[in-house]
C-alpha positions as CSV (number, residue, x, y, z in Angstrom):
1,M,89.3,118.7,103.8
2,F,88.9,122.4,103.6
3,F,88.0,125.0,101.2
4,I,89.6,128.3,99.5
5,S,86.6,128.7,97.5
6,D,82.8,128.0,97.9
7,R,83.8,125.0,95.1
8,E,86.7,124.3,95.2
9,P,87.6,121.9,98.4
10,V,91.2,121.6,98.8
11,F,92.3,118.0,100.4
12,Q,95.3,117.5,103.2
13,Q,96.5,113.7,103.6
14,D,94.1,111.5,105.5
15,D,91.1,113.2,103.8
16,A,91.6,110.1,100.9
17,G,92.5,107.1,103.3
18,A,88.9,108.1,104.6
19,F,86.7,109.1,102.1
20,Y,87.6,106.1,100.4
21,K,86.9,104.3,103.2
22,E,83.3,105.5,103.7
23,A,82.6,105.8,100.3
24,Q,82.9,102.0,100.1
25,S,80.9,101.4,103.0
26,A,78.5,104.0,101.5
27,I,78.8,101.8,98.1
28,R,77.6,98.4,99.8
29,L,75.4,100.2,102.1
30,A,73.4,100.7,99.3
31,A,73.3,97.7,97.3
32,T,72.8,95.5,100.2
33,A,69.2,97.9,99.9
34,R,68.0,97.2,96.7
35,T,69.8,93.4,96.5
36,G,68.3,92.3,100.3
37,R,71.1,91.0,101.0
38,S,74.5,91.9,102.9
39,M,76.3,93.5,100.6
40,Q,79.3,94.3,103.2
41,S,81.7,92.2,101.5
42,A,81.0,92.6,98.3
43,D,84.3,93.5,96.2
44,S,83.2,95.7,92.8
45,H,82.7,92.2,90.5
46,E,80.3,91.9,92.8
47,L,78.7,95.5,92.8
48,G,79.3,95.8,89.0
49,A,77.1,92.2,88.3
50,L,74.5,95.5,89.6
51,L,75.2,98.3,88.1
52,P,74.9,99.4,84.5
53,E,77.5,99.3,82.0
54,Q,78.6,102.9,83.0
55,A,78.4,102.3,86.8
56,A,79.4,99.2,86.6
57,G,83.6,99.9,84.9
58,D,82.7,103.5,88.0
59,C,83.1,101.0,90.6
60,H,85.4,98.9,89.1
61,S,87.7,101.9,88.5
62,F,86.8,103.6,92.0
63,F,87.7,100.2,93.9
64,N,90.8,99.7,91.9
65,A,91.7,103.5,92.9
66,A,91.3,103.2,96.8
67,N,92.9,99.5,97.0
68,A,95.6,101.4,95.6
69,H,95.5,104.7,97.5
70,R,95.5,102.3,100.1
71,F,99.0,99.8,99.6
72,G,100.3,102.4,97.3
73,G,100.2,105.8,99.0
74,H,98.4,109.6,98.7
75,N,97.4,110.5,95.3
76,Q,95.2,113.8,96.1
77,Q,94.1,114.6,92.6
78,Q,92.3,111.7,92.2
79,L,90.4,112.3,94.9
80,P,87.4,115.0,92.7
81,E,87.0,112.7,90.4
82,A,86.2,109.8,92.7
83,A,84.1,111.7,94.4
84,Q,82.1,112.0,90.3
85,Q,82.2,108.3,90.1
86,L,80.7,107.8,93.7
87,E,77.6,109.9,93.5
88,R,77.2,108.7,89.5
89,I,77.5,105.2,91.4
90,L,75.7,105.5,94.4
91,K,72.7,107.3,91.7
92,A,72.7,104.4,89.2
93,L,72.0,102.2,92.8
């Protein structure tokens, strides 16, 4: 990733895969810390059960986008929205 200005990141081709991988790990680690049990293999439904309704919806959407990227290709335009979802999910955990 590189920046055109102070606020506008421009994502390169491999950024999305790395972003989703690290973000899913961060969500699972936060859930592990909250529950006191390992959530490293938890899916979006297990994680969503720990969250308020809005954040649970973000979690399901985020994991669906990550899977779509992993198995279907690149969609760099969704990364800013995904970053916002990640922030909301982590704040809720």
